[in-house]
C-alpha positions as CSV (number, residue, x, y, z in Angstrom):
1,M,78.0,16.1,5.8
2,E,79.2,12.9,6.6
3,R,80.0,11.9,10.4
4,M,83.4,11.4,10.9
5,T,84.0,7.3,12.2
6,A,86.3,6.2,14.7
7,Q,89.4,4.6,14.0
8,S,89.1,1.2,12.5
9,P,89.4,-2.0,15.2
10,V,92.3,-3.4,13.6
11,L,94.5,-0.5,14.6
12,G,92.6,-0.4,18.2
13,D,93.9,-4.0,18.3
14,F,97.3,-3.3,17.2
15,G,97.8,-0.5,19.7
16,F,96.6,-2.9,22.5
17,V,98.7,-5.7,21.5
18,A,101.9,-3.1,21.3
19,L,100.9,-1.8,24.9
20,V,101.0,-5.4,26.2
21,L,104.2,-6.4,24.2
22,V,105.9,-3.1,25.5
23,M,105.1,-3.8,29.4
24,A,106.3,-7.7,28.8
25,V,109.6,-6.5,27.5
26,G,109.8,-3.4,30.4
27,L,108.8,-6.3,33.0
28,A,111.2,-9.0,31.6
29,L,114.3,-6.4,31.4
30,L,113.4,-5.0,34.8
31,A,113.5,-8.7,36.4
32,A,116.8,-9.1,34.6
33,A,118.2,-6.3,36.3
34,A,116.9,-6.9,39.3
35,L,118.6,-10.5,39.3
36,A,121.6,-9.3,38.0
37,R,122.2,-6.5,41.1
38,A,124.6,-7.1,43.3
39,P,123.2,-7.8,47.1
40,A,122.8,-4.4,48.9
41,R,124.9,-3.8,51.9
42,T,123.4,-2.4,55.0
43,V,123.3,1.3,55.4
44,H,123.8,2.4,59.1
45,A,122.5,6.0,59.8
46,P,125.2,8.6,61.2
47,P,125.2,9.4,64.9
48,A,123.5,12.3,64.6
49,W,120.4,10.8,62.7
50,A,120.1,8.0,65.1
51,Q,119.5,10.5,68.0
52,F,116.7,12.4,66.5
53,R,113.2,12.1,68.2
54,F,110.1,11.8,66.3
55,G,108.4,13.8,69.1
56,Y,109.6,17.3,67.7
57,A,107.7,16.4,64.6
58,V,104.4,15.7,66.8
59,Y,104.5,19.1,67.8
60,A,105.4,20.7,64.9
61,L,102.2,19.3,63.7
62,I,100.2,20.4,66.2
63,F,102.0,24.0,65.6
64,L,101.0,24.0,62.2
65,A,97.2,23.1,63.3
66,F,97.2,26.2,65.2
67,D,99.1,28.2,62.4
68,M,96.5,27.1,59.6
69,E,93.6,28.3,62.4
70,M,95.0,31.7,62.7
71,I,95.9,31.8,58.7
72,F,91.6,31.3,58.6
73,M,90.7,33.1,61.0
74,Y,91.8,36.6,59.6
75,P,90.1,36.7,56.5
76,W,87.1,35.6,58.8
77,A,87.5,38.4,61.2
78,V,87.5,40.8,58.2
79,V,84.0,39.5,56.7
80,F,82.5,38.6,59.9
81,A,80.5,41.9,60.5
82,D,79.2,41.4,56.9
83,I,78.0,37.9,57.0
84,G,76.9,37.9,60.6
85,V,75.7,34.8,62.3
86,S,76.8,32.3,59.7
87,A,80.2,33.4,59.8
88,F,80.2,32.7,63.3
89,L,78.8,29.2,63.1
90,D,81.3,28.6,60.0
91,M,84.1,29.2,62.3
92,L,82.3,27.5,65.3
93,V,82.6,24.4,63.1
94,F,86.0,25.0,62.5
95,I,87.5,25.7,65.9
96,V,85.5,22.4,67.1
97,L,86.8,20.0,64.5
98,L,90.3,21.4,65.4
99,S,89.6,21.1,69.2
100,A,88.4,17.5,68.5
101,G,91.7,17.0,66.9
102,I,94.1,18.0,69.7
103,A,91.7,16.4,72.4
104,Y,92.1,13.0,70.5
105,A,95.9,13.7,70.2
106,W,95.9,14.5,73.8
107,G,93.9,11.5,74.9
108,M,96.1,9.0,72.8
109,G,99.2,10.5,74.6
110,G,100.5,12.2,71.7
111,L,101.4,15.0,74.0
112,R,103.2,13.3,76.5
113,W,106.9,14.0,76.2
114,E,108.8,10.8,77.3
């Protein structure tokens, strides 16, 4: 039984040249469209969006961190008696990492409400 050979180098070269041509034409069209475009106007945010504080997002992320901790602790509590010390050490590492993240945010002033 004969082995199947790869495609001819001519077809491979043709594919590469076609790809380069398509990319060049696409870039030329993109440049032409960018030059033909009218200058952009400045869009101002409505007052309701301008008053939004980013501080709320920080507290939301901290809530999600503690929420994820609880999501992982419930199944862990179910299998803790079966696995034993290994499960305890795994959860200890998990809680230490979460606590380190909270301590870092606290130290950098991320929990300060201004």
